[in-house]
N, CA, C and O atoms as a DFTB+ gen file, in Angstrom:
416 C
 N C O
     1  1      55.744      72.009       3.978
     2  2      55.865      70.713       3.814
     3  2      56.933      69.991       4.520
     4  3      56.876      68.767       4.642
     5  1      57.939      70.713       5.008
     6  2      58.855      70.024       5.820
     7  2      59.087      70.844       7.201
     8  3      58.935      72.061       7.299
     9  1      59.473      69.994       8.231
    10  2      59.682      70.389       9.558
    11  2      61.167      70.670       9.666
    12  3      61.867      69.779       9.184
    13  1      61.785      71.669      10.172
    14  2      63.308      71.583      10.486
    15  2      63.539      71.670      11.944
    16  3      63.262      72.672      12.604
    17  1      64.108      70.480      12.472
    18  2      64.345      70.492      13.868
    19  2      65.750      71.013      14.223
    20  3      66.737      70.699      13.557
    21  1      65.801      71.811      15.286
    22  2      67.116      72.354      15.658
    23  2      67.428      71.911      17.097
    24  3      66.612      71.331      17.814
    25  1      68.705      72.241      17.461
    26  2      69.216      71.701      18.740
    27  2      69.903      70.403      18.676
    28  3      70.704      70.266      17.752
    29  1      69.739      69.460      19.463
    30  2      70.388      68.252      19.423
    31  2      69.925      67.277      18.368
    32  3      70.492      66.197      18.203
    33  1      68.851      67.685      17.631
    34  2      68.235      66.653      16.847
    35  2      68.670      67.236      15.250
    36  3      69.051      68.382      15.010
    37  1      68.509      66.178      14.297
    38  2      69.083      66.427      13.017
    39  2      68.334      67.787      12.316
    40  3      67.171      68.153      12.484
    41  1      69.179      68.287      11.643
    42  2      68.452      69.611      10.901
    43  2      68.130      69.369       9.316
    44  3      67.879      70.268       8.513
    45  1      68.184      68.066       9.051
    46  2      67.780      67.643       7.560
    47  2      66.085      67.644       7.827
    48  3      65.510      67.314       8.864
    49  1      65.488      68.119       6.563
    50  2      64.093      68.296       6.502
    51  2      63.403      66.944       6.770
    52  3      63.909      65.926       6.297
    53  1      62.243      66.877       7.525
    54  2      61.480      65.702       7.745
    55  2      60.181      65.884       7.196
    56  3      59.384      66.664       7.719
    57  1      59.891      65.184       6.119
    58  2      58.549      65.378       5.320
    59  2      57.354      65.062       6.326
    60  3      57.447      64.099       7.088
    61  1      56.378      65.776       6.321
    62  2      55.276      65.504       7.012
    63  2      54.187      64.935       6.053
    64  3      54.150      65.395       4.912
    65  1      53.295      63.969       6.423
    66  2      52.247      63.429       5.530
    67  2      51.376      64.585       5.192
    68  3      51.101      65.526       5.936
    69  1      50.949      64.376       3.879
    70  2      50.100      65.292       3.450
    71  2      48.715      64.793       3.349
    72  3      48.522      63.606       3.610
    73  1      47.663      65.594       2.983
    74  2      46.402      64.817       2.963
    75  2      46.205      64.105       1.787
    76  3      45.332      63.238       1.755
    77  1      47.008      64.387       0.651
    78  2      47.091      63.378      -0.536
    79  2      47.603      62.032      -0.004
    80  3      46.976      60.987      -0.180
    81  1      48.673      62.097       0.598
    82  2      49.384      60.901       1.002
    83  2      48.468      60.163       2.010
    84  3      48.614      58.940       2.016
    85  1      47.636      60.629       2.783
    86  2      46.793      59.904       3.584
    87  2      45.590      59.403       2.696
    88  3      45.153      58.274       2.922
    89  1      45.056      60.130       1.751
    90  2      44.130      59.754       0.810
    91  2      44.560      58.636       0.117
    92  3      43.820      57.652       0.109
    93  1      45.654      58.605      -0.485
    94  2      46.353      57.625      -1.438
    95  2      46.275      56.261      -0.564
    96  3      45.642      55.295      -0.992
    97  1      46.925      56.231       0.637
    98  2      47.142      55.100       1.374
    99  2      45.815      54.538       1.842
   100  3      45.626      53.322       1.836
   101  1      44.848      55.436       2.267
   102  2      43.674      54.858       2.663
   103  2      42.905      54.015       1.576
   104  3      42.493      52.869       1.758
   105  1      42.769      54.768       0.389
   106  2      41.787      54.226      -0.612
   107  2      42.588      53.103      -1.383
   108  3      41.967      52.124      -1.795
   109  1      43.953      53.217      -1.591
   110  2      44.721      52.071      -2.256
   111  2      44.353      50.764      -1.412
   112  3      43.811      49.760      -1.874
   113  1      44.761      50.971      -0.052
   114  2      44.617      49.829       0.825
   115  2      43.127      49.312       0.969
   116  3      42.889      48.105       0.987
   117  1      42.174      50.232       1.066
   118  2      40.857      49.560       1.135
   119  2      40.372      48.961      -0.208
   120  3      39.648      47.967      -0.243
   121  1      40.770      49.561      -1.221
   122  2      40.293      48.740      -2.571
   123  2      41.193      47.405      -2.763
   124  3      40.630      46.415      -3.231
   125  1      42.459      47.341      -2.449
   126  2      43.192      45.996      -2.504
   127  2      42.501      45.178      -1.441
   128  3      42.093      44.104      -1.883
   129  1      42.274      45.370      -0.253
   130  2      41.747      44.381       0.616
   131  2      40.408      43.884      -0.089
   132  3      40.206      42.683      -0.270
   133  1      39.436      44.942      -0.505
   134  2      38.403      44.516      -1.173
   135  2      38.457      43.428      -2.230
   136  3      37.765      42.410      -2.267
   137  1      39.472      43.845      -3.152
   138  2      39.740      42.977      -4.185
   139  2      40.153      41.496      -3.739
   140  3      39.712      40.443      -4.199
   141  1      40.973      41.647      -2.871
   142  2      41.494      40.322      -2.205
   143  2      40.403      39.387      -1.668
   144  3      40.443      38.162      -1.779
   145  1      39.460      40.060      -1.097
   146  2      38.308      39.343      -0.357
   147  2      37.098      39.124      -1.303
   148  3      36.144      38.456      -0.906
   149  1      37.111      39.665      -2.536
   150  2      36.072      39.536      -3.353
   151  2      35.543      38.116      -3.838
   152  3      36.418      37.317      -4.173
   153  1      34.493      37.791      -3.900
   154  2      33.999      36.499      -4.447
   155  2      33.048      36.899      -5.591
   156  3      32.635      38.037      -5.813
   157  1      32.732      35.630      -6.371
   158  2      31.889      35.764      -7.567
   159  2      30.468      36.130      -7.254
   160  3      29.830      36.589      -8.201
   161  1      29.871      36.015      -6.131
   162  2      28.608      36.586      -5.776
   163  2      28.310      37.978      -6.080
   164  3      27.147      38.334      -6.273
   165  1      29.278      38.775      -6.135
   166  2      29.086      40.249      -6.486
   167  2      28.682      41.108      -5.406
   168  3      28.245      42.244      -5.589
   169  1      28.859      40.452      -4.038
   170  2      28.576      41.383      -2.947
   171  2      29.642      42.459      -2.740
   172  3      29.428      43.390      -1.963
   173  1      30.784      42.349      -3.420
   174  2      31.802      43.373      -3.361
   175  2      31.256      44.800      -3.994
   176  3      31.599      45.892      -3.540
   177  1      30.454      44.648      -4.988
   178  2      30.003      45.678      -5.824
   179  2      29.603      46.868      -4.966
   180  3      30.256      47.904      -5.081
   181  1      28.451      46.797      -4.007
   182  2      28.133      47.634      -3.306
   183  2      29.095      48.455      -2.345
   184  3      28.954      49.638      -2.035
   185  1      30.089      47.599      -1.939
   186  2      31.222      48.179      -0.915
   187  2      31.994      48.967      -1.838
   188  3      32.319      50.084      -1.434
   189  1      32.397      48.585      -3.120
   190  2      33.155      49.321      -4.097
   191  2      32.455      50.635      -4.417
   192  3      33.140      51.643      -4.591
   193  1      31.320      50.673      -4.492
   194  2      30.590      51.905      -4.862
   195  2      30.543      52.942      -3.620
   196  3      30.520      54.163      -3.776
   197  1      30.534      52.324      -2.432
   198  2      30.634      53.048      -1.216
   199  2      32.134      53.687      -1.102
   200  3      32.337      54.881      -0.882
   201  1      33.060      52.795      -1.271
   202  2      34.498      53.404      -1.168
   203  2      34.755      54.394      -2.226
   204  3      35.467      55.372      -1.999
   205  1      34.229      54.194      -3.329
   206  2      34.444      55.195      -4.409
   207  2      33.701      56.448      -4.133
   208  3      34.224      57.527      -4.412
   209  1      32.490      56.383      -3.593
   210  2      31.609      57.792      -3.301
   211  2      32.396      58.363      -2.001
   212  3      32.489      59.585      -1.891
   213  1      32.834      57.715      -1.242
   214  2      33.616      58.341       0.058
   215  2      34.951      58.960      -0.552
   216  3      35.392      60.012      -0.089
   217  1      35.582      58.304      -1.583
   218  2      36.743      58.926      -2.195
   219  2      36.463      60.246      -2.877
   220  3      37.210      61.219      -2.767
   221  1      35.323      60.231      -3.603
   222  2      34.800      61.464      -4.247
   223  2      34.456      62.529      -3.315
   224  3      34.762      63.675      -3.644
   225  1      33.828      62.319      -2.124
   226  2      33.787      63.139      -1.161
   227  2      34.979      63.918      -0.594
   228  3      35.103      65.134      -0.450
   229  1      35.837      62.906      -0.303
   230  2      37.040      63.412       0.276
   231  2      37.953      64.171      -0.626
   232  3      38.757      64.963      -0.133
   233  1      37.882      63.981      -1.937
   234  2      38.526      64.813      -2.994
   235  2      38.090      66.213      -3.113
   236  3      38.837      67.101      -3.525
   237  1      36.657      66.434      -2.682
   238  2      36.407      67.660      -2.780
   239  2      36.990      68.678      -1.873
   240  3      36.699      69.862      -2.038
   241  1      37.674      68.358      -1.067
   242  2      38.440      69.040      -0.121
   243  2      39.823      69.611      -0.869
   244  3      40.345      70.691      -0.590
   245  1      40.257      68.775      -1.764
   246  2      41.532      68.976      -2.494
   247  2      41.371      70.039      -3.573
   248  3      40.363      70.256      -4.245
   249  1      42.594      70.686      -3.619
   250  2      42.560      71.672      -5.012
   251  2      42.312      70.652      -6.179
   252  3      42.426      69.431      -6.077
   253  1      41.937      71.386      -7.358
   254  2      41.747      70.703      -8.531
   255  2      42.936      70.028      -8.973
   256  3      42.798      68.910      -9.470
   257  1      44.145      70.557      -8.865
   258  2      45.477      69.967      -9.344
   259  2      45.832      68.849      -8.504
   260  3      46.300      67.839      -9.030
   261  1      45.647      68.925      -7.153
   262  2      45.781      67.809      -6.233
   263  2      44.806      66.632      -6.535
   264  3      45.197      65.469      -6.433
   265  1      43.576      66.934      -6.896
   266  2      42.479      65.927      -7.240
   267  2      42.977      65.305      -8.362
   268  3      43.022      64.078      -8.280
   269  1      43.416      65.871      -9.530
   270  2      43.835      65.342     -10.635
   271  2      45.082      64.352     -10.435
   272  3      45.119      63.224     -10.925
   273  1      46.030      64.881      -9.703
   274  2      47.313      64.133      -9.283
   275  2      46.923      62.934      -8.571
   276  3      47.353      61.874      -9.025
   277  1      46.145      62.899      -7.475
   278  2      45.763      61.743      -6.767
   279  2      45.184      60.736      -7.450
   280  3      45.594      59.582      -7.323
   281  1      44.092      61.076      -8.311
   282  2      43.382      60.211      -9.314
   283  2      44.526      59.601     -10.304
   284  3      44.424      58.421     -10.639
   285  1      45.454      60.276     -10.706
   286  2      46.348      59.774     -11.688
   287  2      47.386      58.839     -10.953
   288  3      47.647      57.797     -11.556
   289  1      47.963      59.029      -9.853
   290  2      48.630      58.278      -9.070
   291  2      47.755      57.040      -8.783
   292  3      48.229      55.966      -9.154
   293  1      46.746      57.028      -8.277
   294  2      45.782      55.761      -7.912
   295  2      45.570      55.013      -9.151
   296  3      45.662      53.786      -9.153
   297  1      45.270      55.735     -10.292
   298  2      44.967      54.903     -11.571
   299  2      46.231      54.120     -12.007
   300  3      46.158      52.941     -12.356
   301  1      47.322      54.773     -11.978
   302  2      48.504      54.210     -12.335
   303  2      48.775      53.052     -11.450
   304  3      49.240      52.021     -11.937
   305  1      48.513      53.151     -10.167
   306  2      48.821      51.977      -9.215
   307  2      48.002      50.835      -9.426
   308  3      48.503      49.711      -9.389
   309  1      46.560      51.043      -9.686
   310  2      45.736      50.148     -10.083
   311  2      45.959      49.361     -11.306
   312  3      45.570      48.196     -11.390
   313  1      46.572      49.963     -12.247
   314  2      47.141      49.404     -13.419
   315  2      48.049      48.165     -13.144
   316  3      47.920      47.084     -13.719
   317  1      48.919      48.437     -12.259
   318  2      49.977      47.611     -11.797
   319  2      49.295      46.470     -10.980
   320  3      49.589      45.293     -11.187
   321  1      48.315      46.874      -9.986
   322  2      47.601      45.831      -9.246
   323  2      46.875      44.918      -9.889
   324  3      46.804      43.775      -9.438
   325  1      46.222      45.287     -11.048
   326  2      45.457      44.351     -11.881
   327  2      46.185      43.203     -12.304
   328  3      45.721      42.064     -12.352
   329  1      47.357      43.547     -12.614
   330  2      48.319      42.339     -13.030
   331  2      48.707      41.301     -12.017
   332  3      49.102      40.165     -12.279
   333  1      48.538      41.854     -10.777
   334  2      48.942      40.887      -9.472
   335  2      47.868      39.709      -9.394
   336  3      48.121      38.626      -8.866
   337  1      46.768      40.001      -9.915
   338  2      45.608      38.973      -9.584
   339  2      45.222      38.112     -10.970
   340  3      45.091      38.737     -12.023
   341  1      45.071      36.872     -10.942
   342  2      44.635      35.962     -12.030
   343  2      43.129      35.914     -11.824
   344  3      42.454      35.834     -12.850
   345  1      42.570      35.947     -10.783
   346  2      41.049      35.852     -10.433
   347  2      40.357      36.904     -11.228
   348  3      40.628      38.080     -10.984
   349  1      39.363      36.560     -12.293
   350  2      38.714      37.640     -12.802
   351  2      37.860      38.573     -11.783
   352  3      37.849      39.791     -11.963
   353  1      37.239      38.060     -10.852
   354  2      36.658      38.772      -9.934
   355  2      37.316      39.808      -9.204
   356  3      36.794      40.899      -8.972
   357  1      38.581      39.435      -8.804
   358  2      39.420      40.526      -8.125
   359  2      39.936      41.456      -9.058
   360  3      40.169      42.619      -8.730
   361  1      40.158      40.956     -10.371
   362  2      40.543      41.929     -11.394
   363  2      39.561      43.043     -11.725
   364  3      39.875      44.199     -12.012
   365  1      38.450      42.592     -11.655
   366  2      37.150      43.346     -11.985
   367  2      37.024      44.622     -11.067
   368  3      36.733      45.751     -11.461
   369  1      37.342      44.176      -9.555
   370  2      37.387      45.098      -8.729
   371  2      38.216      46.360      -9.025
   372  3      37.832      47.529      -9.017
   373  1      39.504      45.839      -9.302
   374  2      40.571      46.950      -9.512
   375  2      40.384      47.547     -10.847
   376  3      40.845      48.677     -11.007
   377  1      39.788      46.976     -11.826
   378  2      39.512      47.596     -13.045
   379  2      38.345      48.537     -12.891
   380  3      38.430      49.605     -13.497
   381  1      37.365      48.321     -12.236
   382  2      36.458      49.378     -11.881
   383  2      36.909      50.703     -11.113
   384  3      36.611      51.866     -11.387
   385  1      37.601      50.282     -10.219
   386  2      38.407      51.412      -9.626
   387  2      39.310      52.126     -10.507
   388  3      39.406      53.352     -10.563
   389  1      39.913      51.355     -11.136
   390  2      40.908      52.345     -12.324
   391  2      40.086      53.150     -13.225
   392  3      40.437      54.302     -13.476
   393  1      39.032      52.658     -13.730
   394  2      38.082      53.412     -14.593
   395  2      37.571      54.596     -13.860
   396  3      37.439      55.673     -14.442
   397  1      37.266      54.434     -12.553
   398  2      36.714      55.668     -11.771
   399  2      37.802      56.696     -11.644
   400  3      37.592      57.880     -11.906
   401  1      38.992      56.231     -11.234
   402  2      40.025      57.197     -11.086
   403  2      40.418      57.796     -12.469
   404  3      40.850      58.948     -12.522
   405  1      40.286      57.083     -13.520
   406  2      40.632      57.746     -14.956
   407  2      39.566      58.697     -15.333
   408  3      39.841      59.762     -15.888
   409  1      38.267      58.316     -15.027
   410  2      37.282      59.223     -15.591
   411  2      37.015      60.479     -14.619
   412  3      36.254      61.377     -14.980
   413  1      37.604      60.507     -13.496
   414  2      37.339      61.614     -12.507
   415  2      37.815      62.931     -12.949
   416  3      37.659      63.918     -12.230
């Protein structure tokens, strides 16, 4: 998890990005962007289904414990994100994603 650099460089541990970090950032960002751009016409629903299906596919490569942890962390973040929006459509995007992560 950490690289230690010796020589003239610092010897303190430098964390490397993990697969979970990358997945968290990728899917949190994509869902937030979708929520921010969503409109009442419902066109966002197909895109959200696509994003969540890709997420499920990517999670198959994680251990069961990492899968549960990633879903928990994303669900927790989505709970906070829902409160940032007053628009019901944007909140719906986040609420559906939250339910998906909770049910996983």
